[in-house]
N, C-alpha and C positions, 0 to 999 in steps of 0.2 A: 351397672352393666359392666362384664368381665372384657378383657382386650380382645377377645375372640368370639364375642357375642355375635349371633347370627343377625339380629336386628339392627345392631351398630353397623355391621358391614353392609347390610342391604341399604341402609339410611345414607351410608357414605356414596355407595355405588349410584343410588338415585341423584344425589347432590352433584356427583361428578357428570352424570348423564345431563342434567338440566343445565349445569354450566357450560358444556361443551355446547349444547344446542344454542344457549345464549350468546355464545362466542361466535358460532357461525352466523347466527341472525344479525349480529351487531356488525360483522365483518362485511355481509352483504348489504346491509343498511349504508355503511359508509361508502361502499362501493358504488350503490344505485343512487344512493339519496332518497329514496322512497320506502315506505313503510305500509303495508307489508311488502318486502322487497321480491317476492314471488307471486305469480299467479297460476292456477290450474287451467288449462286449455279445455273446456267442457264439450266441445262440438268440433265437427270436421270441417267447418266453413273454411279454414286455411289450409286444408290438407292438399298435398300436390300428388300423391300416389296412395290409392286405396289401401295398399300393403303397408303403409308407412314409410316415411324416408327421413333419414338425417338430414339436419339442415333446414327442412320446413318444418312448419308447426302443425304436429298431429294433436287429437284430443288424448289427453293423459300425459302430455307433456308440462314440465314446470318452465316458466318464461321468467327471466329477470327483468324487472320493471325500472327502467331508468327515468329518473326525473330530470327533464331539461327544458328549457324555454319552447313555447309553442312555435315561435317565428323561426326556430332551428330545425323544424320538422321536415324533411324532404320528400315531397310528392313524386309518385311515379311519373308524373308528365314533367316536372323538374328533372328527375334523374335520368330521363330519356330525350332530353333536349340536348343536342351537341354544344349549343350555345351556352349552356347553363353551367355554373361553376361546380354544382353537383353531378355533372352528367357521369353515368356509369355507376353511381353509388347503389348498392343492392344490399338487401336484408332478407334472410328467411327464404331465399329461392326466387326472388323477383326485385326489380327495381323498386327504390322508395323506402320509406320506413313503415313499420307496421305499429299502431297506436293502439293503445288501451285508453277507452272513454267510457263516460257515464251518458247513458241514452238521455239526450235532451236535458242534460246536466242533472238529472234526478237519481234517486237511490234506486238500487236493483243491482242485479248482476251486470257489470260492465261487459262491453265489446271489445274483441281483439281483431281489429282488420286493417287492412292497407289503406293509406292516405293516398288517393288516386289523383287528385287536382285540389287547388285552393281557389275559391272565388273570391275576388278583393273588390271591394268598392272603389271606383274611379271617379266618377262625376258625382257629387252631392250637394245637396242644399240644406240650409238649417230649416227645421220643422216649426210649424205654428204651435207653440206649445200650449195656447189657449184653445185650440180648437179641437173637436171630437175626432177628426180625420187629420192629423197633423201634416200630412206630405200631398204633393200634388199627386194627380190620379195616375200619372205614368211613372211613379217613384215606388220605391218599397222602403218601409219603415222598419229600420233596426233598431231596437229599443235599447241595446246595449252597446253598441258603437258610440264612442265619444266624438260629438260634433264640433264644428270649428268654434263655438262658444264654450267649449270646455265641459258640456253637459251630456250625460247619456241620452242617446237618441239622435238618429241621424236619417235623412231621407236620400236614399241611394238612387241615382237615374241610370248609370251605366256601371259594368263590371268589367273586370279583366281576369284571365287565368294565367297565371306564370307557367311557363314551359310549353306553351302552345301559342297559336297564332291569333288566340282570341283577345282581343284588346278594345276596351272603351264601346262595349256593345250593351243594347238595353235589354236583351236575354241572351242566353248562353246556348251556342250549338258548337259542339266538338266532336269531330269525328276521330277517333283513334285507330286510324288505318293508315298512318303515315302521312297525311294530308295537313290536317289542323294539328294533329300531335302524332306521336309515335304510335305504333300498331299495338294495341292490346288485344289478346285472343281470347274470346269468350268461352272457347273449347265447346262450341256447338254448331251445328250446320245452320246455315242461313235458311230462314223459311218464315212465309206468310208476312214479308217485310220487315222481319228481324234479321238483322246483319250478323254475321260471324264474328264481329269485333264490336266493341264498346262504342256505342253513340250515345252522348248528352244532347238532347233535342229541344230547343226552344224553352229552356229552363230559367226561369225567373226565381232565384233562391231567396228564401225568407230572409236571410241576413248573410253576412260573411262567414266563412269557414271553409271546412274540407269535406269533399265528396269521398265517401269511404266504401270499401268493397272486400268481402272476402274472397281469397284467391281460389276458391274451389266453388263459387256461389254462380258461375256462370253468366256474369255481368248483370246480377240481379243486386243493384246497389242499395245501400243502407237507406237513402233518402227517398226511395221509392219512385212510382210511376211517374211523378210529377219531373224527375230528372231523367230517367231511362226508361223507355217503354217496357212493359212487362216485369217491371220489378215489384217484388212483395213488399220491400222495405222492412226496416227494423222498427219495432213499435215500443213506446214506453207508455206510462200512465196517461200522458198528455197526447199521444198520437204518434204518427210517424216521425222517424229522427229527422231533424234539419242538418244543414251543413255543420259539421262538428267545430264547434268554436274552441279556440285555444284553452279556455277556462273549464271545458268540460274534459281535457285530456288529463288522464291520470298517469301516464307515463308512455314511453317508446320501449317497446319489446328489444330486449337485448339478447344475451346468451341463452340457450335452451339446455335443459337437463332433461333428456328424454326418459320417458316411460314411468319415473318415479310417482308423478301425479295420478297415475291411475290407481294408486292406493285410495286416495280421497274419494275418486269417483265410485270404486267398489264399496265404499261404505253405503251409498244410495241403493245397493241390490243390484241384481243383474239386469233389471228393466229399467235401471235408471238411464236418462237421456244420454249423459256423458259416456257411461260405460258401453252403450251399444255403439258409439261412434268410434271407440279405441280399436285402432288397428289389431288383428290377431297376432302379427309380429311383436308389438308392444308387449303382450302379455307374456309371450315366450322370453323376451329380454328381460323383463322384469322380474320373472321366477329365476332366470339364469343368474341375475344379479343377487337376488335372496340366497340362491345357492352357494354363490361364490363368497358372500358375506358369511355364511354359517361354516363353510369348510375352509375357509382362509386361515382362521386361528389353529385350527388342528394341523393343516397341511405346513404352516410355516412354523409350528413347534417341532415338528418331525425333522423338518429341514434345518432348524436350528440345532436340535439334538445331534443329528448327523454330522453336522459341521463342527459342533463342540466336541464330540467323541473322537474326531480325526485331528484335533489340536495335539501337539507335541506335548504339552502338559498332561492331557487326559490320557494319552496312549502312554506316558511314563508311569501314571496311576495305574493303570490297568495292567502293565508290566509286573508292577511291584505288587499287586493283589494276586497275579497269578504265580508268582516266585514265593510269595506266603504261603499260599495254598499247596504249592508243590513241596515246601518244606513241612 
């Protein structure tokens, strides 16, 4: 191939593009500690404004996924408790962390929702590991929690919820109305015994973990009607999602790159679930970005040529050329 062979030039440009993408992905991996370091939001469950809003999570946004220990995740209850060290901590338009988790720890599309509160085992007893029913009738068997004998499997008698007034109870009732915990607005009118704020009522969790909720889901929590009346819940192959264990968490939502994930959703066609949920303003902004990317090189070249032509050296060259033409 010659030095100016078109095929050689194309291969070099492709190699350069692949290298730049690899460097970008590598830098994001170093920053987040996760692979992949980005997820595309496919639904409007976290949207704060139907028209789209910078700072909150809209369908079509790219979200950086940070790998961090589960015990460092801040829940809404903790972030709204004045006595908690994390008081005032907020991410993506509301207090508390937004987490990305695998439904019941299984394969499938992960969920990106806010951690509302954490249920923690308080009083426990050792299970009878030889029995079919290893726990007392009033206890909950958590098959993964490490018991006092160092083995997995623990019988939980009572629970506590950090960031609330609920402590050492056999079942959990938390009213997010400013009494048991800070106010959480469901963005719905009170009707038929359903309050306008979040209420977790007489819930006996299956195991330790976090109760999670999409900011736009009007208090229909992922853990279903057992936790909050009227909740549809999030389902996996094994049923409704339980309290989210730390081991199910794939990462914590960090920085937002708006609009660009819409390209991935558009591949599924105009009737795909994710595309229908993308705000119209995101499409406008996306095409504006594409237009800017296409026009920027041409505009910058013109500006550069204009600036170069006004330099003393180029003006001197132009003067010499005019003088030669005149003579």
